[in-house]
Backbone as a printed PyTorch tensor [residue, N CA C, xyz], in Angstrom:
tensor([[[  0.7730,  -1.1770,   0.0640],
         [ -0.1470,  -0.0950,   0.1710],
         [  0.9980,   1.2780,  -0.0330]],

        [[  0.4820,   2.2360,  -0.8020],
         [  1.3380,   3.5300,  -1.0700],
         [  0.5890,   4.4400,  -0.1470]],

        [[  1.1860,   4.8020,   1.0060],
         [  0.6190,   5.5900,   1.8540],
         [  0.6460,   6.7720,   1.1630]],

        [[  1.5170,   7.5200,   0.3270],
         [  1.4630,   8.7400,  -0.2460],
         [  0.3840,   8.9170,  -1.1240]],

        [[ -0.3810,   8.0130,  -1.3730],
         [ -1.8170,   8.2910,  -2.1540],
         [ -2.9460,   8.1160,  -1.3740]],

        [[ -2.9150,   7.9950,  -0.3660],
         [ -4.0370,   7.8160,   0.4220],
         [ -4.5510,   9.4720,   0.8240]],

        [[ -5.6920,   9.6830,   0.6490],
         [ -6.4320,  11.0870,   0.8240],
         [ -7.0190,  10.8820,   2.1310]],

        [[ -7.0220,  11.9110,   2.7840],
         [ -7.8270,  12.1610,   4.1380],
         [ -8.5500,  13.1290,   4.2200]],

        [[-10.1050,  12.9840,   4.3170],
         [-10.9360,  14.1780,   4.6740],
         [-11.5110,  14.1710,   6.0520]],

        [[-10.9260,  15.2050,   6.7750],
         [-11.5450,  15.4580,   8.1620],
         [-12.6780,  16.0880,   8.3950]],

        [[-13.9630,  15.5250,   9.0920],
         [-15.0440,  16.1280,   9.0940],
         [-15.4600,  16.2030,  10.7070]],

        [[-15.8060,  17.5740,  11.1440],
         [-15.9250,  17.5530,  12.5310],
         [-17.0370,  18.8560,  12.8130]],

        [[-17.4740,  19.0780,  14.0380],
         [-18.3320,  20.0990,  14.1340],
         [-17.2550,  21.1420,  15.2320]],

        [[-16.1910,  20.6360,  15.3420],
         [-14.9900,  21.5060,  15.9280],
         [-14.1780,  21.9130,  14.9950]],

        [[-13.5800,  23.3160,  14.9700],
         [-12.3520,  23.2400,  14.0830],
         [-11.0110,  22.9510,  14.5640]],

        [[-10.1690,  22.4220,  13.8370],
         [ -9.0230,  21.8050,  14.1800],
         [ -8.1080,  21.7170,  13.1350]],

        [[ -6.7340,  21.1740,  13.5820],
         [ -5.7630,  21.1090,  12.5420],
         [ -6.2470,  20.1100,  11.3570]],

        [[ -6.7600,  19.0220,  11.7460],
         [ -6.9470,  17.9900,  10.8720],
         [ -8.3720,  18.0790,  10.3940]],

        [[ -9.4010,  19.0530,  10.5900],
         [-10.7240,  19.3180,  10.0460],
         [-10.7450,  20.0690,   8.8040]],

        [[-10.8550,  19.4790,   7.6640],
         [-11.1030,  19.9540,   6.1480],
         [-12.3500,  20.5450,   5.8890]],

        [[-13.5700,  19.9710,   6.6240],
         [-14.8320,  20.3590,   6.5610],
         [-15.4870,  20.3930,   7.7950]],

        [[-15.7460,  21.8410,   8.3990],
         [-16.5430,  21.9340,   9.9030],
         [-18.1920,  21.6870,   9.1480]],

        [[-18.5150,  21.0360,  10.2190],
         [-20.1120,  20.4670,   9.9370],
         [-20.7790,  21.4970,  11.2780]],

        [[-22.1960,  21.4220,  10.9460],
         [-23.1650,  21.9370,  11.8650],
         [-23.8680,  20.4280,  12.2970]],

        [[-24.3290,  20.3760,  13.3450],
         [-24.8740,  18.9300,  14.0540],
         [-26.1470,  18.4940,  13.0090]],

        [[-26.0850,  17.3580,  12.7240],
         [-27.0210,  16.5910,  11.9260],
         [-27.3820,  17.1640,  10.3860]],

        [[-26.3330,  17.8170,   9.7800],
         [-26.4270,  18.3770,   8.7380],
         [-26.1020,  17.2590,   7.7020]],

        [[-26.5940,  17.2200,   6.4480],
         [-26.0100,  16.3390,   5.1250],
         [-24.3910,  16.6090,   5.2370]],

        [[-23.6640,  15.5680,   5.0150],
         [-22.0760,  15.8820,   4.6790],
         [-22.2160,  16.3950,   3.1880]],

        [[-21.3380,  17.6390,   3.0490],
         [-20.9240,  18.0530,   1.7380],
         [-20.2980,  17.1450,   0.9290]],

        [[-20.4310,  15.8880,   0.7580],
         [-19.5070,  15.1840,   0.1360],
         [-20.4250,  14.0930,  -0.9980]],

        [[-19.8730,  13.5850,  -1.8800],
         [-20.5700,  12.8260,  -2.9350],
         [-20.7900,  11.6000,  -2.5510]],

        [[-22.2240,  10.8980,  -3.0240],
         [-22.3780,   9.6880,  -2.3540],
         [-21.6800,   8.7580,  -2.8830]],

        [[-20.9590,   7.7580,  -2.1450],
         [-20.3250,   6.4880,  -2.6390],
         [-18.8970,   7.0270,  -3.0260]],

        [[-18.4010,   7.8740,  -2.3240],
         [-17.3510,   8.5040,  -2.8230],
         [-15.9530,   8.1740,  -1.9410]],

        [[-16.0500,   7.2700,  -0.9230],
         [-14.9680,   6.9740,   0.0910],
         [-14.7590,   5.5290,   0.2300]],

        [[-13.4810,   5.2820,   0.1220],
         [-12.9700,   3.5870,   0.4910],
         [-13.4580,   3.1690,   1.9740]],

        [[-13.2990,   4.0290,   2.7280],
         [-13.2600,   3.9100,   4.2390],
         [-13.6470,   5.1250,   5.0480]],

        [[-14.4540,   4.9160,   6.0590],
         [-14.7070,   5.8930,   6.9240],
         [-14.3210,   5.3420,   8.4230]],

        [[-13.6840,   6.4230,   9.0780],
         [-13.3900,   6.2420,  10.3470],
         [-14.0690,   7.1570,  11.6030]],

        [[-14.8020,   6.6820,  12.3820],
         [-15.7150,   7.2660,  13.2400],
         [-15.4920,   6.8160,  14.6560]],

        [[-14.6460,   7.6160,  15.3400],
         [-14.2080,   7.3730,  16.8540],
         [-14.9300,   8.4090,  17.8430]],

        [[-15.4530,   7.7560,  18.7160],
         [-16.1300,   8.2940,  19.8120],
         [-16.7750,   9.5610,  19.2140]],

        [[-17.5820,   9.3600,  18.4930],
         [-18.5360,  10.2260,  17.8850],
         [-20.0360,   9.8420,  18.1960]],

        [[-20.4590,   8.6410,  17.7430],
         [-22.0310,   8.2820,  18.1060],
         [-22.7380,   8.7330,  19.3310]],

        [[-21.9080,   8.5700,  20.4840],
         [-22.3480,   8.6560,  21.5880],
         [-22.8640,  10.2690,  21.9340]],

        [[-22.2260,  11.0520,  20.9030],
         [-22.4450,  12.5550,  20.9380],
         [-23.4720,  13.3780,  20.1610]],

        [[-24.1670,  12.6080,  19.1530],
         [-25.1510,  13.0190,  18.1950],
         [-26.5550,  12.4940,  18.8420]],

        [[-27.2440,  13.4910,  19.0800],
         [-28.8710,  13.1840,  19.1900],
         [-29.2620,  12.5570,  18.4110]],

        [[-29.1680,  12.3650,  16.8280],
         [-29.7150,  11.8610,  15.9750],
         [-28.7690,  10.6450,  15.3290]],

        [[-28.8310,   9.8200,  16.0820],
         [-27.7790,   8.5500,  15.6360],
         [-27.8990,   8.0840,  14.5350]],

        [[-29.3050,   7.8280,  13.7520],
         [-29.7420,   7.4210,  12.5000],
         [-29.1650,   8.3020,  11.4280]],

        [[-29.0140,   9.6730,  11.7890],
         [-28.6960,  10.6030,  10.7990],
         [-26.9510,  10.2250,  10.3080]],

        [[-26.0970,   9.9290,  11.5860],
         [-25.0330,   9.9740,  11.4850],
         [-24.5540,   8.4630,  10.6070]],

        [[-25.2140,   7.3220,  11.0150],
         [-25.2690,   6.0370,  10.4150],
         [-25.5780,   6.1110,   9.1120]],

        [[-26.6080,   7.0190,   8.7560],
         [-27.0650,   7.0530,   7.1450],
         [-25.9510,   7.8070,   6.4930]],

        [[-25.2420,   8.8040,   6.8280],
         [-24.5000,   9.5240,   6.2340],
         [-22.9840,   8.7140,   5.9510]],

        [[-22.6310,   7.8840,   6.9810],
         [-21.6360,   7.0540,   6.6740],
         [-21.8570,   6.0490,   5.5630]],

        [[-23.1150,   5.4310,   5.6020],
         [-23.5060,   4.7400,   4.4380],
         [-23.6300,   5.2710,   3.1990]],

        [[-24.0880,   6.6310,   3.1030],
         [-24.1950,   7.1310,   1.7990],
         [-22.9910,   7.5310,   1.2800]],

        [[-21.7620,   7.9640,   2.1000],
         [-20.7670,   8.3810,   1.5830],
         [-19.7780,   7.1220,   1.1370]],

        [[-19.8300,   5.9930,   1.5790],
         [-19.2060,   4.9970,   1.5370],
         [-19.3370,   3.9350,   0.7560]],

        [[-18.4380,   3.8370,  -0.4920],
         [-18.7090,   3.0750,  -1.5160],
         [-19.0980,   1.6320,  -1.2220]],

        [[-20.0290,   0.6700,  -2.0070],
         [-20.1360,  -0.7030,  -1.8650],
         [-18.7440,  -1.3480,  -1.7220]],

        [[-18.7390,  -2.2860,  -0.4840],
         [-17.5690,  -2.7510,  -0.3470],
         [-16.6890,  -2.0950,   0.4250]],

        [[-16.9480,  -0.7650,   0.9560],
         [-16.0500,   0.2640,   1.5830],
         [-16.1310,  -0.2880,   3.2530]],

        [[-14.9040,   0.0870,   3.8450],
         [-14.8880,  -0.4000,   5.3040],
         [-15.2760,   0.9290,   6.2090]],

        [[-16.1270,   0.4470,   7.3090],
         [-16.3260,   1.5410,   8.3010],
         [-15.8630,   1.1510,   9.4440]],

        [[-15.0320,   1.9620,  10.2260],
         [-14.3530,   1.6340,  11.4820],
         [-14.7720,   2.5660,  12.4690]],

        [[-15.4910,   1.8910,  13.4230],
         [-16.2540,   2.5130,  14.6710],
         [-15.7760,   2.2010,  16.0390]],

        [[-15.6140,   3.3060,  16.7690],
         [-15.3160,   3.0660,  17.9910],
         [-16.2900,   3.6550,  19.0170]],

        [[-16.8900,   3.2540,  20.0990],
         [-17.7900,   3.6760,  20.6290],
         [-17.7910,   3.3100,  22.3620]],

        [[-18.0580,   4.2600,  23.3930],
         [-17.6150,   3.8670,  24.6710],
         [-18.8340,   3.1750,  25.0670]],

        [[-18.3910,   2.2550,  26.3860],
         [-19.5440,   1.5280,  27.0210],
         [-19.2950,   1.9300,  28.3310]],

        [[-18.4260,   1.7740,  29.1460],
         [-18.5630,   2.4910,  30.7140],
         [-17.5380,   3.4840,  30.5640]],

        [[-18.0790,   4.7230,  30.9180],
         [-17.0750,   5.8490,  30.6690],
         [-17.9250,   7.0360,  31.2540]],

        [[-17.1770,   7.8780,  31.9710],
         [-17.8940,   8.9250,  32.7740],
         [-18.4640,   9.8520,  31.5320]],

        [[-19.3810,  10.5970,  32.1640],
         [-20.2660,  11.8040,  31.2280],
         [-19.1330,  12.6350,  30.8890]],

        [[-18.9450,  13.0580,  29.5500],
         [-18.1060,  14.0100,  28.9900],
         [-18.6490,  14.5100,  27.8930]],

        [[-18.0660,  15.7660,  27.5710],
         [-18.7510,  16.5330,  26.2630],
         [-20.2520,  16.9810,  26.4260]],

        [[-20.6270,  17.3410,  27.5030],
         [-22.0580,  17.5150,  27.9630],
         [-22.2730,  19.1100,  27.2960]],

        [[-23.4560,  19.4140,  26.9720],
         [-24.6280,  18.3840,  27.3280],
         [-24.8830,  17.3010,  26.0440]],

        [[-24.0610,  17.3230,  25.1570],
         [-24.0380,  16.4190,  24.2830],
         [-23.3100,  14.9660,  24.2220]],

        [[-23.9520,  14.2740,  25.4150],
         [-23.4290,  12.9080,  25.7300],
         [-24.6050,  12.2410,  25.8570]],

        [[-24.9250,  11.3710,  24.9500],
         [-26.5830,  10.9770,  24.7960],
         [-26.5380,   9.4520,  25.2600]],

        [[-25.5530,   8.4020,  24.8270],
         [-25.6560,   6.9470,  24.8170],
         [-24.4090,   6.5150,  25.2140]],

        [[-24.4000,   4.9230,  25.4630],
         [-23.2390,   4.3240,  25.7540],
         [-23.8280,   3.0710,  24.8300]],

        [[-22.8110,   2.0550,  24.5490],
         [-22.9420,   1.2950,  23.5460],
         [-22.3520,  -0.0590,  23.8540]],

        [[-23.3560,  -1.1300,  24.1820],
         [-22.9310,  -2.5170,  24.5230],
         [-22.4650,  -2.9860,  22.9630]],

        [[-21.4990,  -4.0920,  23.3550],
         [-21.0800,  -4.7940,  22.1480],
         [-22.0110,  -4.9910,  21.1430]],

        [[-23.1170,  -5.4480,  21.7420],
         [-24.1980,  -6.3920,  20.8060],
         [-24.9780,  -5.0300,  20.2740]],

        [[-25.1280,  -3.9670,  21.0050],
         [-25.9830,  -2.8730,  20.6610],
         [-25.3290,  -2.2450,  19.3600]],

        [[-24.0340,  -1.9400,  19.2140],
         [-23.2960,  -1.2360,  18.2060],
         [-23.4600,  -2.3200,  17.0810]],

        [[-23.0010,  -3.6480,  17.2500],
         [-23.2820,  -4.6390,  16.2720],
         [-24.5400,  -4.6960,  15.6950]],

        [[-25.6910,  -4.6850,  16.4140],
         [-27.0010,  -4.4040,  16.0670],
         [-27.2500,  -3.3480,  15.0100]],

        [[-26.6870,  -2.3590,  15.4430],
         [-26.8480,  -1.1020,  14.4990],
         [-26.4080,  -1.1500,  13.1070]],

        [[-25.0990,  -1.6850,  13.2060],
         [-24.3620,  -1.9260,  11.7950],
         [-24.6470,  -2.9550,  10.9630]],

        [[-25.4570,  -3.7840,  11.5680],
         [-25.6860,  -5.1090,  10.7050],
         [-26.3780,  -4.7570,   9.6200]],

        [[-27.4130,  -3.7890,   9.8190],
         [-28.2470,  -3.2270,   8.5310],
         [-27.3910,  -2.6180,   7.6190]],

        [[-27.1830,  -3.3120,   6.5260],
         [-26.6050,  -2.7430,   5.4530],
         [-24.9290,  -3.0770,   5.3880]],

        [[-24.5570,  -3.9910,   6.4350],
         [-23.0410,  -4.1310,   6.6090],
         [-22.8420,  -5.6210,   6.9960]],

        [[-21.6190,  -5.8600,   6.4380],
         [-21.0280,  -7.3120,   6.6850],
         [-19.9590,  -6.8990,   7.9850]],

        [[-20.4300,  -7.6640,   9.1220],
         [-19.4780,  -7.3170,  10.4230],
         [-18.2380,  -7.9580,  10.1530]],

        [[-17.1790,  -7.4770,  10.0410],
         [-15.9240,  -8.2680,   9.7220],
         [-15.3180,  -8.6620,  11.2020]],

        [[-15.4050,  -7.6390,  12.1360],
         [-14.5530,  -7.7160,  13.3260],
         [-15.2310,  -7.0300,  14.4640]],

        [[-15.5400,  -7.2740,  15.6390],
         [-15.8200,  -6.1530,  16.7130],
         [-15.2220,  -6.7500,  18.0050]],

        [[-14.6630,  -5.6680,  18.6890],
         [-13.8690,  -6.0520,  19.7880],
         [-14.1310,  -5.2470,  20.9490]],

        [[-13.7060,  -5.7340,  22.3420],
         [-14.1210,  -4.6730,  23.1500],
         [-12.6350,  -4.4060,  23.5710]],

        [[-12.6730,  -3.4040,  24.5690],
         [-11.2300,  -2.6730,  24.6710],
         [-11.4420,  -2.5760,  26.3660]],

        [[-10.4770,  -3.0650,  26.9820],
         [-10.3130,  -2.8450,  28.4490],
         [-10.9900,  -4.0280,  29.1520]],

        [[-10.6790,  -4.0460,  30.2830],
         [-11.3920,  -5.0340,  31.2760],
         [-11.9920,  -4.2960,  32.7620]],

        [[-12.0610,  -5.0050,  33.5160],
         [-12.5610,  -4.5820,  34.8280],
         [-11.4080,  -3.5540,  35.5020]],

        [[-10.4410,  -3.8510,  35.2610],
         [ -9.1860,  -2.9020,  36.0780],
         [ -9.2770,  -1.7160,  35.2430]],

        [[ -8.7150,  -1.7040,  33.8960],
         [ -8.4630,  -0.5190,  33.2030],
         [ -9.8420,   0.2030,  33.2460]],

        [[-11.0250,  -0.3380,  33.1510],
         [-12.1590,   0.7100,  33.4770],
         [-12.5460,   1.3750,  34.3750]],

        [[-12.2090,   0.4970,  35.6290],
         [-12.6310,   1.1580,  36.9620],
         [-11.2600,   2.0970,  36.9820]],

        [[-10.0240,   1.7970,  36.7250],
         [ -8.9710,   2.7440,  36.8120],
         [ -9.2400,   4.0630,  36.0330]],

        [[ -9.6350,   4.2040,  34.8550],
         [-10.0210,   5.5200,  34.0510],
         [-10.9770,   6.0190,  34.7900]],

        [[-12.0860,   5.4280,  35.3730],
         [-13.0230,   6.1280,  36.0090],
         [-12.5600,   6.8900,  37.3840]],

        [[-11.7360,   6.1220,  38.2840],
         [-11.1160,   6.9080,  39.2940],
         [-10.3880,   8.0960,  38.9510]],

        [[ -9.3650,   7.6940,  38.0600],
         [ -8.6890,   8.9210,  37.5030],
         [ -9.0670,  10.0220,  36.9930]],

        [[-10.1060,   9.8940,  36.3150],
         [-11.1560,  10.7470,  35.7770],
         [-11.8600,  11.3690,  36.8030]],

        [[-12.3330,  10.8030,  37.7390],
         [-13.1250,  11.4020,  38.8050],
         [-12.1290,  12.0820,  39.7510]],

        [[-10.6660,  11.7630,  39.8930],
         [ -9.7600,  12.6610,  40.5820],
         [ -9.5330,  13.7340,  40.0060]],

        [[ -9.1930,  13.9330,  38.7590],
         [ -9.0250,  14.7920,  37.7790],
         [-10.2450,  15.9050,  37.8760]],

        [[-11.5180,  15.5160,  37.6570],
         [-12.4990,  16.3340,  37.6890],
         [-12.8170,  17.0510,  39.0170]],

        [[-12.3350,  16.0990,  40.4200],
         [-12.6240,  16.7030,  41.4950],
         [-11.4700,  17.8890,  41.4190]],

        [[-10.3180,  17.8050,  41.2040],
         [ -9.2330,  18.9130,  41.0190],
         [ -9.5440,  19.9130,  40.3180]],

        [[-10.2340,  19.9120,  39.5890],
         [-10.6210,  20.9700,  38.5260],
         [-11.9460,  21.7800,  39.2470]],

        [[-12.4410,  21.3570,  40.2290],
         [-13.6880,  21.8110,  40.5670],
         [-13.7560,  23.4430,  41.3450]],

        [[-12.2470,  23.6120,  41.9330],
         [-11.8800,  24.6030,  42.5960],
         [-10.5720,  25.4190,  42.2230]],

        [[-10.6220,  26.5410,  42.2280],
         [ -9.3100,  27.4230,  41.7950],
         [ -8.2420,  26.8990,  42.7660]],

        [[ -8.4290,  26.6270,  44.1850],
         [ -7.2300,  26.4390,  44.9610],
         [ -6.8640,  25.0690,  44.6920]],

        [[ -7.4430,  23.9860,  44.3420],
         [ -7.1290,  22.6340,  43.7760],
         [ -6.4400,  22.7080,  42.4820]],

        [[ -7.2260,  23.5240,  41.6630],
         [ -6.3940,  23.6390,  40.4460],
         [ -4.9340,  24.2180,  40.5020]],

        [[ -4.7310,  24.9300,  41.2460],
         [ -3.3890,  25.6430,  41.8260],
         [ -2.6030,  24.6550,  42.3440]],

        [[ -3.1080,  23.7620,  43.2080],
         [ -2.2330,  22.6040,  43.8200],
         [ -1.9720,  21.6360,  43.0760]],

        [[ -2.7130,  21.2450,  42.0080],
         [ -2.3250,  20.2140,  40.8890],
         [ -0.8500,  20.1820,  40.4950]],

        [[ -0.3010,  21.3320,  40.2100],
         [  1.1540,  21.5640,  40.0150],
         [  2.0580,  21.0960,  41.1570]],

        [[  1.7200,  21.3010,  42.2990],
         [  2.6250,  20.9830,  43.7040],
         [  2.2890,  19.4860,  43.7820]],

        [[  1.1540,  18.7670,  43.4200],
         [  0.9720,  17.4530,  43.7300],
         [  1.2390,  16.7390,  42.5550]],

        [[  1.6090,  16.9720,  41.3830],
         [  2.2380,  16.2870,  40.1940],
         [  2.9790,  14.9150,  40.6600]],

        [[  3.9580,  15.0080,  41.4830],
         [  4.4860,  13.9110,  41.9350],
         [  3.7260,  12.7260,  42.5420]],

        [[  2.6120,  13.1990,  43.1890],
         [  1.5160,  12.2710,  43.8250],
         [  0.6530,  11.7540,  42.8290]],

        [[  0.5980,  12.6920,  41.8830],
         [ -0.6720,  12.3740,  40.6770],
         [ -0.0700,  11.2010,  40.0010]],

        [[  1.3560,  11.3680,  39.6570],
         [  2.2010,  10.2680,  38.7880],
         [  2.2950,   8.7760,  39.7210]],

        [[  2.3190,   8.8870,  40.8500],
         [  2.6590,   7.6490,  41.6190],
         [  1.2390,   7.3580,  41.6450]],

        [[  0.0860,   8.0640,  41.9630],
         [ -1.1950,   7.3700,  41.8770],
         [ -1.4400,   6.8210,  40.5900]],

        [[ -1.2760,   7.4870,  39.4920],
         [ -1.6670,   6.8460,  38.1670],
         [ -0.8770,   5.5570,  37.6470]],

        [[  0.3800,   5.5480,  38.3060],
         [  1.0820,   4.3970,  38.2010],
         [  0.5940,   3.2800,  38.8310]],

        [[  0.3590,   3.3990,  40.1780],
         [ -0.4170,   2.2880,  41.1330],
         [ -1.7970,   2.0590,  40.4080]],

        [[ -2.4840,   3.0240,  40.0600],
         [ -3.8480,   2.3800,  39.4930],
         [ -3.7360,   1.7430,  38.1330]],

        [[ -2.8630,   2.0530,  37.2960],
         [ -2.6430,   1.3420,  36.0240],
         [ -2.2680,   0.0800,  36.2820]],

        [[ -1.0220,   0.0120,  37.1900],
         [ -0.6340,  -1.4990,  37.4750],
         [ -1.6140,  -2.3610,  38.0080]],

        [[ -2.3810,  -1.7470,  38.7730],
         [ -3.6280,  -2.6080,  39.4140],
         [ -4.4470,  -2.7570,  38.6050]],

        [[ -4.8320,  -2.0130,  37.4820],
         [ -5.5900,  -2.3140,  36.4170],
         [ -5.2240,  -3.2820,  35.4460]],

        [[ -3.8790,  -3.3510,  35.2650],
         [ -3.4360,  -4.2850,  34.0970],
         [ -3.6900,  -5.8250,  34.6730]],

        [[ -3.1660,  -5.7700,  36.2710],
         [ -3.3900,  -7.1820,  36.9630],
         [ -5.0480,  -7.6370,  36.9020]],

        [[ -5.8520,  -6.8390,  37.1900],
         [ -7.2310,  -7.0900,  37.2990],
         [ -7.7940,  -7.4540,  35.6620]],

        [[ -7.3800,  -6.7580,  34.6520],
         [ -7.7750,  -7.0250,  33.5630],
         [ -7.0950,  -8.4900,  33.0800]],

        [[ -6.1020,  -8.6680,  33.4920],
         [ -5.5090, -10.1910,  33.1910],
         [ -6.4240, -11.2160,  34.0030]],

        [[ -6.7940, -10.8990,  35.0960],
         [ -7.7040, -11.7950,  36.1080],
         [ -9.1960, -11.7780,  35.4560]],

        [[ -9.5320, -10.5800,  34.8000],
         [-10.8690, -10.5890,  34.5460],
         [-11.2080, -11.6140,  33.3850]],

        [[-12.0000, -12.5650,  33.2370],
         [-12.2950, -13.4280,  32.3420],
         [-13.6440, -13.5050,  31.9920]],

        [[-14.5700, -12.4270,  32.6130],
         [-15.9380, -12.2540,  32.1530],
         [-16.1600, -11.4690,  31.1090]],

        [[-15.3890, -10.6000,  30.4510],
         [-15.5980,  -9.9360,  29.2510],
         [-16.7750,  -9.0000,  29.3980]],

        [[-17.2260,  -8.6200,  30.4820],
         [-18.2530,  -8.0510,  30.5750],
         [-18.0490,  -6.4740,  31.0370]],

        [[-16.8440,  -6.2570,  31.5160],
         [-16.3530,  -4.7020,  32.0890],
         [-15.5070,  -4.1900,  31.1630]],

        [[-15.9810,  -3.7220,  30.0890],
         [-14.9960,  -2.7570,  29.1720],
         [-15.4630,  -1.4130,  29.1640]],

        [[-14.6300,  -0.8870,  28.5830],
         [-14.6070,   0.7950,  28.3670],
         [-14.9500,   1.2820,  27.0770]],

        [[-14.8520,   0.5120,  26.0810],
         [-14.8640,   0.7070,  24.6690],
         [-15.0270,  -0.5830,  23.6580]],

        [[-15.8770,  -0.1290,  22.7330],
         [-15.8700,  -0.9950,  21.4330],
         [-15.4390,  -0.6460,  20.2850]],

        [[-14.6350,  -1.8420,  19.4100],
         [-14.1790,  -1.3040,  18.1990],
         [-14.8680,  -2.3790,  17.3120]],

        [[-15.2920,  -1.6760,  16.1970],
         [-16.3480,  -2.3590,  15.2560],
         [-15.5540,  -2.1530,  13.7140]],

        [[-15.4940,  -2.9570,  12.8860],
         [-14.9510,  -2.8540,  11.6540],
         [-16.0800,  -3.8140,  10.6720]],

        [[-16.7080,  -2.9570,   9.5030],
         [-17.6170,  -3.4730,   8.8340],
         [-17.5670,  -3.0830,   7.2480]],

        [[-17.9180,  -3.9540,   6.5000],
         [-18.0020,  -3.6330,   5.1800],
         [-19.1630,  -3.6200,   4.7600]],

        [[-19.4260,  -2.3180,   3.9360],
         [-20.9820,  -1.8160,   3.2300],
         [-21.1330,  -3.0590,   2.1910]],

        [[-22.3570,  -3.5700,   2.3690],
         [-22.8280,  -4.4690,   1.3830],
         [-23.5740,  -3.7710,   0.2330]],

        [[-23.8370,  -4.4990,  -0.9880],
         [-24.5000,  -3.8530,  -2.0140],
         [-26.0300,  -3.5580,  -1.3630]],

        [[-26.5890,  -2.4460,  -2.0260],
         [-27.7640,  -1.9100,  -1.5290],
         [-29.0550,  -2.9060,  -1.8590]]])
């Protein structure tokens, strides 16, 4: 594969370095139908009020035989508020994408340890950001924060290794191929 010939078009509702086309929420994408070989949609579907609209647009711009790569959260703290509408079980995102797609691969990411660890560290970070004094203390407490992160991550890896339930995951990745209409 010649990576120099790969073209990338970035779409987002927020401007950024890799955003080629800024969008407004739930608008039709200004792209030709069946014009893309692949679509990468990471951590977006939980933030759209009209899920069907995004799935429809992915399908519209993707060529038949094209690949959709999607990641969605399952267990994660509220973020991006007020536009944080849902979480996805592995079977939920699979069910949504089976309509019109051949599911190539669907995998969970994380186990009980890393999932709980992320929640704890995010909670501590959010608590520290609540007040001006604690925000100022963050710099002084940086060595303590680093030790806490190492401890929680190490414990998380151990618990993930021991977790055979496959029920406590933070994220799901799905790869699907668009079928003929």
